[in-house]
C-alpha positions in Angstrom: 122.8 121.0 90.7 121.4 117.6 91.8 119.0 117.5 94.8 120.2 115.1 97.6 117.5 112.5 98.4 118.2 110.5 101.6 116.9 106.9 101.3 115.8 105.3 104.5 114.2 102.5 102.4 115.6 101.2 99.2 114.6 101.9 95.7 114.8 98.9 93.3 117.7 99.3 90.9 115.4 99.2 87.9 113.5 102.3 89.2 116.5 104.3 90.4 117.3 105.6 87.0 114.1 107.6 86.9 115.1 109.5 90.1 118.5 110.2 88.8 117.2 111.4 85.4 114.9 113.7 87.3 117.9 115.4 89.0 118.0 113.6 92.4 121.2 112.4 94.0 120.5 109.2 96.0 122.1 109.0 99.4 121.5 105.6 100.8 121.1 105.1 104.6 118.7 102.2 105.0 117.0 101.8 108.4 115.6 98.7 109.9 113.7 100.5 112.7 113.2 103.9 114.2 116.3 103.6 116.3 118.7 103.2 113.4 121.0 106.0 112.5 119.5 108.5 110.1 122.7 109.7 108.4 125.7 107.9 107.0 128.9 108.1 109.1 130.3 110.8 106.9 127.1 112.8 107.1 124.8 113.9 104.2 125.1 117.7 103.8 122.4 119.5 102.0 119.8 116.8 102.2 116.6 118.3 100.9 114.3 115.2 100.8 113.9 112.0 102.7 112.2 108.8 101.6 111.0 106.7 104.6 108.0 104.6 105.7 105.4 105.2 108.3 106.7 102.5 110.7 110.1 104.1 110.8 109.2 107.8 110.1 111.3 110.8 111.1 111.0 112.3 114.6 111.6 115.9 115.7 115.3 115.5 116.6 115.9 113.8 113.3 114.2 116.6 111.4 116.2 119.1 113.3 119.4 117.3 112.2 118.5 118.0 108.6 118.6 121.8 108.3 118.0 121.9 104.5 115.1 119.4 104.5 112.1 120.5 102.4 110.0 117.3 102.0 109.5 113.9 103.7 108.0 111.2 101.4 106.5 108.1 103.0 106.6 105.2 100.6 103.3 103.7 101.6 100.1 105.0 103.0 101.2 105.1 106.6 103.0 108.1 108.2 102.4 107.5 111.9 106.0 108.0 113.0 106.7 111.2 111.1 106.5 114.1 113.5 104.0 116.2 111.6 104.1 119.1 114.1 107.9 119.4 113.8 107.6 119.2 110.0 104.9 121.8 109.8 106.8 124.2 112.1 109.6 124.2 109.6 107.4 124.4 106.6 108.5 120.9 105.5 106.0 119.1 103.3 105.0 115.5 104.0 103.6 113.1 101.4 102.4 109.5 101.5 101.7 106.7 99.0 97.9 106.6 99.5 96.3 104.2 97.1 99.4 102.6 95.6 99.6 99.3 97.5 96.0 98.6 98.6 95.6 95.7 96.2 98.8 94.0 97.1 98.2 94.2 100.8 94.6 93.0 100.4 95.9 90.0 98.4 98.5 89.2 101.0 95.9 89.4 103.8 93.8 86.8 102.0 96.9 84.6 101.5 97.7 84.7 105.2 94.1 84.0 106.1 93.9 81.0 103.9 97.3 79.7 105.0 96.6 79.9 108.8 93.0 78.6 108.5 94.0 75.7 106.4 97.3 75.1 108.2 99.3 75.3 105.0 102.8 75.9 106.4 102.5 73.0 108.9 101.1 70.6 106.3 104.0 71.5 103.9 106.5 71.0 106.7 105.0 67.7 107.6 105.1 66.3 104.1 108.8 67.4 103.7 109.6 65.5 106.9 108.0 62.3 105.5 104.7 62.6 107.4 101.6 62.1 105.3 98.7 60.5 107.0 99.4 62.1 110.4 99.5 65.6 108.8 96.0 65.2 107.3 94.2 67.1 110.1 90.7 68.6 109.6 90.7 72.4 109.2 87.9 74.9 108.7 87.0 76.2 105.3 86.8 79.9 104.5 83.6 79.9 102.5 80.5 81.0 104.5 82.4 82.2 107.6 82.1 85.5 109.4 85.0 87.9 108.8 85.5 91.1 110.9 87.5 93.9 109.4 89.2 96.3 111.8 89.7 99.5 109.8 87.5 99.9 106.7 89.8 102.2 104.7 90.9 101.4 101.1 92.7 98.2 102.1 89.9 97.1 104.5 87.3 97.5 101.8 89.3 95.5 99.3 89.7 92.7 101.8 86.0 92.8 102.6 85.2 92.6 98.9 87.4 89.6 98.4 85.9 87.8 101.4 82.3 88.6 100.4 82.5 88.0 96.7 85.2 85.3 96.6 84.3 83.2 99.6 80.7 84.2 100.3 81.6 85.4 103.8 79.4 87.6 105.9 81.3 90.8 106.6 81.2 93.2 109.6 83.6 96.0 110.5 84.8 98.4 113.1 85.9 101.8 112.1 86.3 105.2 113.7 83.2 106.2 111.7 80.3 104.3 110.2 80.8 104.0 106.4 77.4 105.1 105.2 78.1 104.0 101.6 78.5 100.3 102.5 75.9 97.7 103.6 78.2 95.6 105.8 77.4 95.3 109.5 79.0 97.9 111.8 80.2 97.0 115.3 80.6 99.8 117.8 83.7 98.2 119.4 86.5 95.8 118.4 85.5 93.4 121.2 82.0 93.2 119.8 83.4 92.6 116.3 85.8 89.9 117.6 83.0 88.1 119.5 80.9 88.0 116.3 83.7 87.0 113.9 85.3 83.7 112.9 88.2 85.6 111.4 89.5 89.0 112.5 91.6 91.0 110.0 93.4 94.1 111.2 94.1 96.8 108.6 93.7 100.0 110.6 96.4 102.7 110.6 99.1 102.6 113.2 100.0 105.3 115.8 99.1 106.2 119.3 95.4 106.0 118.7 95.4 102.4 117.7 98.2 101.0 119.9 97.3 97.6 121.4 93.7 98.0 120.1 93.8 94.2 119.8 94.3 93.4 123.5 93.5 90.5 125.9 89.9 91.4 125.9 89.6 91.4 122.2 91.5 88.1 121.8 89.3 86.5 124.5 86.3 87.6 122.6 87.6 86.1 119.4 87.7 82.7 121.1 89.3 79.3 120.7 88.0 78.8 117.1 88.9 82.3 116.0 91.8 83.4 113.8 93.6 86.8 113.8 95.3 88.3 110.7 97.4 91.5 111.0 98.5 93.4 107.9 98.3 96.9 109.6 101.1 97.8 112.1 102.6 95.6 114.8 101.8 98.2 117.4 98.0 97.6 116.9 98.3 94.1 118.5 99.5 93.6 122.1 102.2 91.0 121.5 102.3 89.7 125.0 98.6 89.1 125.0 98.8 87.4 121.6 101.6 85.1 122.7 99.6 84.1 125.8 96.5 83.5 123.8 98.3 81.3 121.2 100.1 79.3 123.9 96.9 78.6 125.8 95.0 78.0 122.6 92.4 80.5 123.6 92.5 81.6 119.9 93.0 79.1 117.1 95.8 80.9 115.3 97.3 84.1 114.0 99.0 85.3 110.8 101.1 88.4 111.0 102.9 90.5 108.3 104.0 93.0 110.9 105.5 93.0 114.4 105.7 95.6 117.2 109.5 95.7 117.2 110.3 94.5 113.7 112.6 93.1 112.4 113.1 91.6 115.9 110.8 88.6 116.4 109.8 87.8 120.0 111.1 84.4 121.1 107.7 83.5 122.5 106.3 83.5 118.9 109.0 81.4 117.3 108.2 78.2 119.1 104.5 78.2 118.3 102.9 76.1 115.6 99.7 78.1 115.4 101.2 81.2 113.9 102.5 82.4 110.5 104.8 85.3 110.3 105.9 87.1 107.1 108.5 90.0 107.0 106.3 93.0 106.3 106.0 92.1 102.6 102.3 92.8 102.0 103.1 95.8 99.8 106.0 94.1 98.0 104.6 93.2 94.7 106.2 94.6 91.5 102.9 96.4 90.6 102.7 98.1 94.0 106.4 99.0 94.1 106.1 100.6 90.6 103.1 102.6 91.6 104.6 103.7 95.0 107.9 104.9 93.6 106.2 106.6 90.6 104.1 108.6 93.1 107.1 109.4 95.3 109.0 110.7 92.2 106.0 112.7 91.0 105.5 114.3 94.5 109.3 115.1 94.7 109.3 116.6 91.3 106.2 118.7 92.1 107.7 119.9 95.4 110.9 121.2 93.9 109.1 122.7 90.9 106.8 124.7 93.3 103.7 122.8 92.2 101.0 121.2 94.4 101.7 117.7 95.7 99.5 114.8 94.7 99.2 113.2 98.1 100.0 115.7 100.8 99.6 114.8 104.5 97.9 117.9 105.8 96.5 116.8 109.1 97.8 115.2 112.3 96.7 111.6 112.6 94.0 110.8 115.1 
């Protein structure tokens, strides 16, 4: 008998066959946010596994609505909106995609940083509208600048390496704990880091512990020549404070791959010329997707075979 797997995020058609051959029946109910319906209109009886992402998750009432659920798989590294207590109370296992998309997200962070610092989207738009000489504004180079990394996990370390080795930047970071194995400068607060940095790149986990970590005080510390890049979670940045800072030019610009209420984009951001927004695509490279879904399938297979999971989420997030 096939095992019903509820998909809250899509699996590329080229990779679906592997799940089907492994004995899973795919029940598609894609969700744009954590307020979308969790089940198709006709229901999904017997669902034993759910594939989701950290920014959508699965809350306690949703878990309760799935009485046969045995495992929740988060496609990427994040799992902040999965109710771990509710899952643990039911003996439901939770997995994540740790290590599968780090390279892709780090690459995207660098693309965003270069694009906003060098004003690439506005320059392209100007040329397409017949403007050449007027569009040739002077913009800062990346090489030799100071970059502050908020969250020095796997992704943060890869971004730091790209900045240091590729652009000869001086690197500093803020993290919950000092990383004894690295020589980069540690700042005890995000505000201290922002004041020091030319570029501030956010790649910390989401969740209650990091909500609005980038607030008015941090943005003020970053200053009128500073740039913000966020490839973490939209909730980490206070959107209202960011809009105000961009409107008043108290920071130079921002590049975001994530938003607080995605896919909804605040109107206050849309009219600004000093921001770049991409639709949460940092992890969407073919290489990352292949690795993520291979890990999901391996964890699912192990779960229903009674074998240890490769990437279990065992503890509650800080």
